[in-house]
VOPAGU-2260 file (C-alpha; in pm, 1 decimal, decimal comma):
REM VOPAGU-2260
SITE   aa  ch    i         X         Y         Z
SITE  MET   A    0   12548,2   12181,2   11398,5
SITE  GLY   A    1   12666,8   12314,7   11729,0
SITE  ASP   A    2   12893,6   12604,7   11811,2
SITE  ARG   A    3   13209,1   12390,7   11792,1
SITE  ILE   A    4   13287,6   12101,4   11561,4
SITE  THR   A    5   13601,3   11889,0   11602,6
SITE  VAL   A    6   13748,8   11656,1   11340,7
SITE  ARG   A    7   14087,2   11485,7   11312,4
SITE  ARG   A    8   14330,4   11591,7   11038,7
SITE  GLY   A    9   14235,0   11408,8   10718,6
SITE  GLY   A   10   13908,9   11289,9   10874,3
SITE  ARG   A   11   13555,0   11322,1   10741,2
SITE  LEU   A   12   13307,4   11586,6   10848,1
SITE  SER   A   13   12954,7   11474,7   10756,8
SITE  PHE   A   14   12639,3   11669,0   10835,8
SITE  THR   A   15   12298,3   11759,0   10695,0
SITE  VAL   A   16   12151,3   12106,8   10660,3
SITE  GLU   A   17   11774,4   12158,2   10653,5
SITE  ARG   A   18   11647,7   12438,4   10429,2
SITE  ALA   A   19   11545,6   12742,5   10638,0
SITE  ASP   A   20   11380,1   12937,0   10353,9
SITE  PRO   A   21   11164,1   12744,9   10103,3
SITE  GLU   A   22   11299,8   12961,7    9817,4
SITE  ALA   A   23   11666,6   12866,7    9880,9
SITE  VAL   A   24   11829,3   12641,3    9619,0
SITE  SER   A   25   12161,9   12551,9    9784,3
SITE  VAL   A   26   12374,2   12599,7   10093,5
SITE  THR   A   27   12744,8   12682,6   10132,0
SITE  PHE   A   28   12962,8   12586,2   10429,9
SITE  ILE   A   29   13255,4   12828,6   10469,7
SITE  ALA   A   30   13530,4   12783,2   10728,0
SITE  GLN   A   31   13833,5   13011,2   10749,8
SITE  MET   A   32   14158,2   13020,1   10945,1
SITE  GLU   A   33   14366,3   13317,4   10829,7
SITE  ALA   A   34   14434,2   13256,0   10457,5
SITE  VAL   A   35   14308,0   12894,2   10461,4
SITE  ILE   A   36   13947,4   12862,4   10342,5
SITE  ILE   A   37   13725,3   12555,5   10322,0
SITE  GLU   A   38   13423,5   12626,9   10101,8
SITE  VAL   A   39   13176,0   12360,3    9992,9
SITE  THR   A   40   12833,7   12411,5    9832,0
SITE  GLU   A   41   12558,2   12150,1    9812,0
SITE  SER   A   42   12213,9   12170,9    9651,2
SITE  TYR   A   43   11897,9   12099,8    9845,5
SITE  ASP   A   44   11711,2   11783,0    9751,5
SITE  SER   A   45   11332,8   11761,7    9703,5
SITE  GLU   A   46   11292,1   11714,5   10080,8
SITE  GLY   A   47   11478,7   12040,6   10155,4
SITE  LEU   A   48   11796,9   11871,4   10279,3
SITE  ALA   A   49   12158,8   11921,5   10175,1
SITE  TYR   A   50   12419,0   11658,2   10261,8
SITE  PHE   A   51   12781,4   11750,2   10330,3
SITE  ASP   A   52   13068,3   11500,9   10338,3
SITE  ILE   A   53   13390,5   11699,9   10368,6
SITE  GLY   A   54   13723,8   11520,1   10390,9
SITE  SER   A   55   14083,2   11531,2   10271,3
SITE  PRO   A   56   14230,7   11756,5   10138,4
SITE  ASP   A   57   13990,5   12007,0   10303,4
SITE  THR   A   58   14053,7   11861,3   10649,4
SITE  ASP   A   59   14433,4   11829,2   10614,4
SITE  ILE   A   60   14540,2   12161,4   10770,5
SITE  VAL   A   61   14533,0   12158,0   11151,6
SITE  GLY   A   62   14394,2   12463,7   11328,3
SITE  LEU   A   63   14093,5   12647,7   11465,5
SITE  TYR   A   64   13862,2   12781,8   11194,6
SITE  GLU   A   65   13557,1   13006,5   11223,7
SITE  TYR   A   66   13264,9   12899,9   11008,8
SITE  GLN   A   67   12931,7   13013,9   10873,7
SITE  VAL   A   68   12658,9   12862,4   10656,8
SITE  ASN   A   69   12513,0   13059,7   10366,9
SITE  GLU   A   70   12173,7   12977,5   10221,6
SITE  ASN   A   71   12177,5   13064,7    9849,1
SITE  PHE   A   72   11892,0   13179,3    9625,6
SITE  ALA   A   73   11848,5   13157,5    9247,1
SITE  ASN   A   74   11855,7   13539,4    9217,3
SITE  GLY   A   75   12203,3   13554,3    9378,4
SITE  ASP   A   76   12088,9   13664,7    9724,6
SITE  THR   A   77   12232,2   13493,2   10033,4
SITE  ASP   A   78   12116,5   13448,6   10392,8
SITE  ILE   A   79   12409,5   13406,7   10633,9
SITE  TYR   A   80   12392,9   13191,6   10948,3
SITE  PRO   A   81   12450,9   13246,1   11229,7
SITE  SER   A   82   12258,4   13567,3   11179,5
SITE  GLN   A   83   12425,7   13885,0   11299,4
SITE  ASP   A   84   12086,7   14044,8   11376,3
SITE  GLY   A   85   12097,8   14187,5   11726,3
SITE  CYS   A   86   12476,3   14155,2   11739,5
SITE  ASP   A   87   12645,8   14452,7   11902,7
SITE  GLY   A   88   12966,5   14399,8   11702,4
SITE  ASP   A   89   13125,1   14153,5   11944,6
SITE  CYS   A   90   12963,8   13827,0   11836,0
SITE  ASP   A   91   13169,3   13509,4   11799,6
SITE  LEU   A   92   13130,3   13277,8   11504,4
SITE  PRO   A   93   13108,0   12904,0   11568,6
SITE  THR   A   94   13434,9   12712,9   11528,4
SITE  LEU   A   95   13568,9   12407,9   11348,0
SITE  GLU   A   96   13879,1   12253,8   11504,4
SITE  ILE   A   97   14092,6   12027,2   11290,0
SITE  CYS   A   98   14326,0   11853,1   11532,2
SITE  GLU   A   99   14632,9   11631,4   11501,7
SITE  SER   A  100   14594,4   11259,8   11452,9
SITE  LEU   A  101   14836,9   10981,2   11528,8
SITE  PRO   A  102   15084,6   10893,4   11253,0
SITE  MET   A  103   14975,1   10602,4   11032,9
SITE  GLY   A  104   15041,2   10266,1   11197,7
SITE  GLU   A  105   15043,9   10400,1   11554,8
SITE  SER   A  106   14772,0   10368,3   11813,5
C-alpha cells in the first residue's frame, strides 16, 4: 500500500498484507477521520498473507482519513506500521481518501 489510497464512496478497497514478523497471527487496518473509524482485522493464512476487502458501509462516509496497519501477536502485543522509529514528532500518517461518486443512474 502506498502513502495515499483513493476509493469512491461505497466502493471496494481490496488489498493484501504480507506478514512482516513470522510470529504475528493477524493484521488490523485502522483508518480515522475525526470521530469516524474504519477498523478491520484479518488473520494471516498459511502463506503469511491477509486479504482485505473493505466496502460499504465502511466506505460510505466521504473524507480524508489517516490510516495505520497493526500486526497482532497471540500474546496481545502489536507492531504498528508505519513505524514511528526515527520520527521527530512531525511525521505524517498515510491517507485514505473516500471521494464522492456520481448519483446512481448518472454517468
